[in-house]
MARSEFI-129613 format. One record per residue (C-alpha): x, y, z; residue number from 1; residue in three letters. Coordinates in steps of 0.001 Angstrom, whole numbers. Layout:
BEGIN
> x / y / z / pos / code
> X / Y / Z / NUM / ALA
...
This chain:
BEGIN
> x / y / z / pos / code
> -178645 / -222635 / -77774 / 1 / UNK
> -178745 / -221251 / -74269 / 2 / UNK
> -180560 / -218394 / -72719 / 3 / UNK
> -181090 / -214684 / -72994 / 4 / UNK
> -179938 / -211644 / -71075 / 5 / UNK
> -182707 / -210464 / -68747 / 6 / UNK
> -182019 / -208347 / -65694 / 7 / UNK
> -185600 / -207969 / -64522 / 8 / UNK
> -187610 / -211174 / -64678 / 9 / UNK
> -191295 / -211230 / -63781 / 10 / UNK
> -193443 / -214344 / -63964 / 11 / UNK
> -196166 / -214127 / -66609 / 12 / UNK
> -199344 / -216020 / -67338 / 13 / UNK
> -197361 / -217912 / -69961 / 14 / UNK
> -194790 / -218955 / -67345 / 15 / UNK
> -197536 / -220137 / -65006 / 16 / UNK
> -199179 / -222081 / -67823 / 17 / UNK
> -195900 / -223810 / -68650 / 18 / UNK
> -195396 / -224713 / -64985 / 19 / UNK
> -198910 / -226169 / -64781 / 20 / UNK
> -198408 / -228076 / -68013 / 21 / UNK
> -195042 / -229347 / -66797 / 22 / UNK
> -196466 / -230544 / -63473 / 23 / UNK
> -199367 / -232266 / -65186 / 24 / UNK
> -196978 / -234184 / -67423 / 25 / UNK
> -194733 / -235123 / -64487 / 26 / UNK
> -197666 / -236431 / -62443 / 27 / UNK
> -198848 / -238526 / -65392 / 28 / UNK
> -195373 / -240027 / -65726 / 29 / UNK
> -195235 / -240739 / -62016 / 30 / UNK
> -198598 / -242454 / -62365 / 31 / UNK
> -197121 / -244870 / -64892 / 32 / UNK
> -198045 / -243065 / -68121 / 33 / UNK
> -194444 / -242773 / -69293 / 34 / UNK
> -195446 / -241938 / -72868 / 35 / UNK
> -195904 / -238357 / -71655 / 36 / UNK
> -192201 / -238093 / -70832 / 37 / UNK
> -191583 / -237351 / -74506 / 38 / UNK
> -193377 / -234036 / -74068 / 39 / UNK
> -191128 / -233144 / -71135 / 40 / UNK
> -188164 / -234001 / -73329 / 41 / UNK
> -189442 / -231659 / -76040 / 42 / UNK
> -189804 / -228849 / -73507 / 43 / UNK
> -186259 / -229047 / -72181 / 44 / UNK
> -183999 / -230936 / -74606 / 45 / UNK
> -182531 / -227846 / -76275 / 46 / UNK
> -182050 / -226013 / -72974 / 47 / UNK
> -180276 / -228950 / -71351 / 48 / UNK
> -178135 / -229433 / -74452 / 49 / UNK
> -177112 / -225761 / -74334 / 50 / UNK
> -176370 / -226003 / -70610 / 51 / UNK
> -174045 / -228956 / -71228 / 52 / UNK
> -172498 / -227724 / -74473 / 53 / UNK
> -171332 / -224479 / -72886 / 54 / UNK
> -169486 / -226492 / -70217 / 55 / UNK
> -167874 / -228974 / -72615 / 56 / UNK
> -167694 / -227098 / -75936 / 57 / UNK
> -167923 / -230437 / -77718 / 58 / UNK
> -170988 / -231308 / -79771 / 59 / UNK
> -170870 / -235112 / -79495 / 60 / UNK
> -170173 / -234988 / -75760 / 61 / UNK
> -173053 / -232594 / -75217 / 62 / UNK
> -175402 / -234815 / -77236 / 63 / UNK
> -174344 / -237941 / -75333 / 64 / UNK
> -174646 / -236299 / -71913 / 65 / UNK
> -178007 / -234773 / -72805 / 66 / UNK
> -179308 / -238245 / -73642 / 67 / UNK
> -177928 / -239557 / -70345 / 68 / UNK
> -179623 / -236770 / -68407 / 69 / UNK
> -183042 / -237634 / -69796 / 70 / UNK
> -182530 / -241374 / -69289 / 71 / UNK
> -181632 / -240662 / -65645 / 72 / UNK
> -184621 / -238351 / -65271 / 73 / UNK
> -186966 / -240972 / -66706 / 74 / UNK
> -185499 / -243653 / -64449 / 75 / UNK
> -185828 / -241467 / -61337 / 76 / UNK
> -189050 / -239619 / -62191 / 77 / UNK
> -190852 / -241267 / -59282 / 78 / UNK
> -188408 / -239659 / -56823 / 79 / UNK
> -189131 / -236103 / -57991 / 80 / UNK
> -191074 / -234084 / -55401 / 81 / UNK
> -192836 / -231079 / -56898 / 82 / UNK
> -193359 / -229627 / -53421 / 83 / UNK
> -189593 / -229067 / -53138 / 84 / UNK
> -189027 / -227307 / -56449 / 85 / UNK
> -189666 / -227200 / -60184 / 86 / UNK
> -189059 / -230154 / -62469 / 87 / UNK
> -186787 / -227994 / -64622 / 88 / UNK
> -184550 / -227199 / -61628 / 89 / UNK
> -184384 / -230903 / -60797 / 90 / UNK
> -183449 / -231628 / -64410 / 91 / UNK
> -180669 / -229021 / -64371 / 92 / UNK
> -179294 / -230571 / -61171 / 93 / UNK
> -179043 / -233908 / -62980 / 94 / UNK
> -177314 / -232168 / -65892 / 95 / UNK
> -174867 / -230416 / -63585 / 96 / UNK
> -173979 / -233671 / -61830 / 97 / UNK
> -173611 / -235442 / -65189 / 98 / UNK
> -171100 / -232841 / -66379 / 99 / UNK
> -169133 / -233132 / -63134 / 100 / UNK
> -169117 / -236948 / -63438 / 101 / UNK
> -167933 / -236630 / -67035 / 102 / UNK
> -164973 / -234476 / -66035 / 103 / UNK
> -164076 / -236767 / -63155 / 104 / UNK
> -164190 / -239844 / -65372 / 105 / UNK
> -162550 / -238495 / -68507 / 106 / UNK
> -160244 / -235712 / -67403 / 107 / UNK
> -159059 / -237075 / -64074 / 108 / UNK
> -159385 / -233655 / -62473 / 109 / UNK
> -159883 / -233053 / -58798 / 110 / UNK
> -160674 / -229370 / -59291 / 111 / UNK
> -164341 / -229745 / -60172 / 112 / UNK
> -164784 / -225967 / -59992 / 113 / UNK
> -163064 / -225793 / -63391 / 114 / UNK
> -166186 / -227400 / -64855 / 115 / UNK
> -167900 / -224044 / -64438 / 116 / UNK
> -165010 / -222107 / -65982 / 117 / UNK
> -164518 / -221700 / -69689 / 118 / UNK
> -163259 / -224851 / -71358 / 119 / UNK
> -159570 / -224536 / -72248 / 120 / UNK
> -157374 / -226056 / -74928 / 121 / UNK
> -157713 / -226253 / -78686 / 122 / UNK
> -160547 / -228210 / -80256 / 123 / UNK
> -161391 / -228305 / -83963 / 124 / UNK
> -165015 / -228921 / -83038 / 125 / UNK
> -165373 / -225752 / -81008 / 126 / UNK
> -167071 / -222833 / -82718 / 127 / UNK
> -164434 / -220284 / -83713 / 128 / UNK
> -166397 / -217204 / -82696 / 129 / UNK
> -167155 / -218675 / -79276 / 130 / UNK
> -163508 / -219586 / -78761 / 131 / UNK
> -162319 / -216081 / -79623 / 132 / UNK
> -164703 / -214377 / -77211 / 133 / UNK
> -164072 / -216899 / -74466 / 134 / UNK
> -160298 / -216500 / -74631 / 135 / UNK
> -160632 / -212755 / -74123 / 136 / UNK
> -162941 / -213165 / -71161 / 137 / UNK
> -161383 / -216221 / -69525 / 138 / UNK
> -158895 / -214464 / -67257 / 139 / UNK
> -161626 / -212198 / -65896 / 140 / UNK
> -163956 / -215073 / -65063 / 141 / UNK
> -161078 / -216954 / -63426 / 142 / UNK
> -160923 / -214200 / -60816 / 143 / UNK
> -164494 / -214886 / -59668 / 144 / UNK
> -165286 / -217343 / -56896 / 145 / UNK
> -167282 / -220546 / -57446 / 146 / UNK
> -170751 / -219167 / -56679 / 147 / UNK
> -170152 / -215973 / -58631 / 148 / UNK
> -169240 / -217983 / -61733 / 149 / UNK
> -172106 / -220445 / -61353 / 150 / UNK
> -174729 / -217738 / -60875 / 151 / UNK
> -173371 / -215594 / -63704 / 152 / UNK
> -173235 / -218519 / -66138 / 153 / UNK
> -176659 / -219901 / -65242 / 154 / UNK
> -178282 / -216481 / -65466 / 155 / UNK
> -176630 / -215168 / -68629 / 156 / UNK
> -175725 / -218269 / -70633 / 157 / UNK
> -178495 / -220621 / -69540 / 158 / UNK
> -181238 / -218008 / -69145 / 159 / UNK
> -182443 / -219411 / -65810 / 160 / UNK
> -184523 / -217386 / -63375 / 161 / UNK
> -183062 / -216558 / -59971 / 162 / UNK
> -185579 / -218919 / -58385 / 163 / UNK
> -184343 / -221793 / -60565 / 164 / UNK
> -180697 / -220942 / -59851 / 165 / UNK
> -181406 / -220855 / -56121 / 166 / UNK
> -183040 / -224306 / -56282 / 167 / UNK
> -180187 / -225802 / -58312 / 168 / UNK
> -177433 / -224398 / -56069 / 169 / UNK
> -179339 / -224670 / -52764 / 170 / UNK
> -178919 / -220961 / -52107 / 171 / UNK
> -181349 / -218202 / -51181 / 172 / UNK
> -182994 / -216414 / -54092 / 173 / UNK
> -182124 / -212953 / -52703 / 174 / UNK
> -178526 / -214121 / -52231 / 175 / UNK
> -178366 / -215143 / -55893 / 176 / UNK
> -179774 / -211807 / -57037 / 177 / UNK
> -177298 / -209821 / -54946 / 178 / UNK
> -174335 / -211956 / -56048 / 179 / UNK
> -175325 / -211595 / -59690 / 180 / UNK
> -175692 / -207814 / -59476 / 181 / UNK
> -172358 / -207368 / -57705 / 182 / UNK
> -170547 / -209728 / -60092 / 183 / UNK
> -171941 / -208024 / -63168 / 184 / UNK
> -170940 / -204636 / -61753 / 185 / UNK
> -167429 / -205962 / -61154 / 186 / UNK
> -167167 / -207123 / -64750 / 187 / UNK
> -168402 / -203765 / -65998 / 188 / UNK
> -165799 / -202022 / -63833 / 189 / UNK
> -162849 / -204255 / -64699 / 190 / UNK
> -163354 / -204749 / -68432 / 191 / UNK
> -162979 / -202153 / -71187 / 192 / UNK
> -166339 / -200893 / -72465 / 193 / UNK
> -165940 / -202620 / -75848 / 194 / UNK
> -165273 / -205977 / -74223 / 195 / UNK
> -168255 / -205605 / -71882 / 196 / UNK
> -170412 / -205026 / -74956 / 197 / UNK
> -168975 / -208139 / -76590 / 198 / UNK
> -169651 / -210083 / -73383 / 199 / UNK
> -173299 / -208996 / -73236 / 200 / UNK
> -173848 / -209632 / -76951 / 201 / UNK
> -172552 / -213198 / -76509 / 202 / UNK
> -175002 / -213653 / -73655 / 203 / UNK
> -177895 / -212712 / -75892 / 204 / UNK
> -176818 / -214918 / -78797 / 205 / UNK
> -175977 / -218102 / -76890 / 206 / UNK
């Protein structure tokens, strides 16, 4: 699940084709042909699941929230405005808000920024290799501010482009790029070389 580690992202013909296909499906749904929503689900279900699973580290919770995200998206599809951004960015915003609502409802936490940190505590359902790597890296990520963590996680774990991240967080694209570069450089400076390698390998695998 999740994304891939890419420092230099350039839109390709394939990307443009996917965007055109996505928009065509969205417009059909907005026109009342809701059967086409299943194709949008197929395009993004795994990505949204990975986005949520990383932030909860609990399979059943991630599955439940993923279902909720797509039900909400289907219910509100008529409100989506493709002139303001991509459907995928809109979908990730719904996922982000769903995770925050989950933590507010079930964990009674007022510090919503912890949603974007590494999940803490023992869980038999958490993958052991993920837990080991995350424990080693947790204290270093804790030192980052909210936007640094969000941008780093969305870029490396979720595999989102800087344009998508900017749309989700309501920030400038150049701002996101600069923050990402500076944050990654900080991690490379602060962490031992072996741990940086482990960090980057996890980014590729997730």
